[in-house]
C-alpha positions in Angstrom: 33.8 86.4 -45.9 34.5 84.0 -48.3 37.8 82.1 -48.1 40.3 83.1 -50.8 41.7 79.8 -52.1 39.9 77.0 -49.7 36.3 77.1 -50.8 35.3 74.8 -47.6 33.8 76.5 -45.4 35.5 76.2 -41.9 33.4 74.2 -38.9 33.1 73.8 -35.2 32.2 70.4 -35.7 34.9 67.6 -36.6 34.8 63.5 -37.4 35.1 61.9 -33.9 33.8 64.6 -32.0 31.0 63.9 -29.2 27.6 66.2 -29.8 24.6 67.0 -28.7 21.3 67.9 -30.9 20.0 71.0 -29.9 16.9 71.4 -32.2 14.9 69.2 -33.9 13.4 65.6 -33.7 16.2 64.4 -32.1 17.0 67.2 -29.2 18.4 66.4 -26.6 20.5 63.3 -27.8 24.1 62.6 -27.8 26.4 60.5 -30.2 29.8 60.6 -31.9 30.3 62.0 -35.0 30.9 59.6 -37.6 30.9 61.6 -41.0 30.9 65.4 -41.5 29.7 66.8 -45.2 31.1 70.6 -45.3 29.8 71.3 -48.3 26.1 70.5 -47.3 27.0 71.7 -43.7 25.6 68.3 -42.4 26.6 65.5 -40.4 26.0 61.8 -39.4 25.7 61.5 -35.5 25.8 57.5 -33.8 22.0 56.3 -33.2 20.6 60.0 -33.7 17.9 61.2 -36.4 17.5 57.3 -37.7 14.9 56.8 -40.7 13.6 53.6 -41.9 15.2 53.2 -45.2 13.2 50.2 -47.5 16.3 48.0 -49.1 16.2 45.1 -51.4 17.3 41.2 -50.9 21.4 41.3 -51.8 24.4 39.2 -51.3 24.8 41.4 -48.0 21.5 41.3 -47.0 19.5 38.2 -48.3 16.5 38.8 -46.1 16.0 42.9 -47.6 13.1 44.6 -45.8 13.3 47.8 -43.9 16.6 48.7 -42.1 16.9 51.9 -39.3 20.2 54.0 -40.3 21.5 57.6 -39.4 20.5 60.5 -41.9 22.6 63.5 -42.2 21.6 66.3 -39.4 22.3 70.2 -40.3 25.1 71.6 -38.0 23.7 74.6 -37.0 21.5 71.7 -34.8 24.1 70.1 -33.1 26.8 71.7 -30.2 30.1 70.0 -29.2 29.7 68.8 -25.6 32.1 70.1 -23.4 34.6 67.4 -22.1 35.5 68.6 -18.5 31.5 69.0 -17.4 29.4 66.6 -20.4 27.2 69.9 -21.3 26.8 71.6 -24.8 29.1 74.2 -25.3 30.4 76.6 -27.8 33.8 76.2 -29.5 36.9 78.7 -29.8 39.6 78.8 -31.6 43.5 80.2 -29.9 47.5 79.7 -30.9 48.8 76.8 -28.6 52.9 76.7 -29.1 52.0 77.7 -32.7 49.1 75.5 -33.8 45.7 76.8 -33.5 43.6 74.4 -31.2 40.0 74.1 -30.7 39.2 75.1 -27.0 35.6 74.6 -25.3 34.3 78.0 -23.9 32.4 77.1 -20.9 35.6 75.5 -19.0 38.2 76.5 -21.2 39.3 72.9 -22.0 41.0 72.0 -25.1 38.8 69.5 -27.3 41.3 66.9 -28.9 
């Protein structure tokens, strides 16, 4: 069901989470989420899904050339890493002291 007022989708991954890639070319790699794009349902993960980008010489990079950088990866290919066991886990939400918090389904540990 579509949300009534806030049209942005509710996501299981946030900026700063440690995630594991479960599908695609980078399968098995882990990294920290640097940026999330909710409308595209993608995220940029540190040192995962690297692509080569050709750059022109400019003030910051006087040499120019080929630069390796992270490309967005679909959220369906990512799973949050359990803080207790270090393995990929699903995310649940529960009320604690009147606040909705995320927790790891594998261990029940709260995700900060």
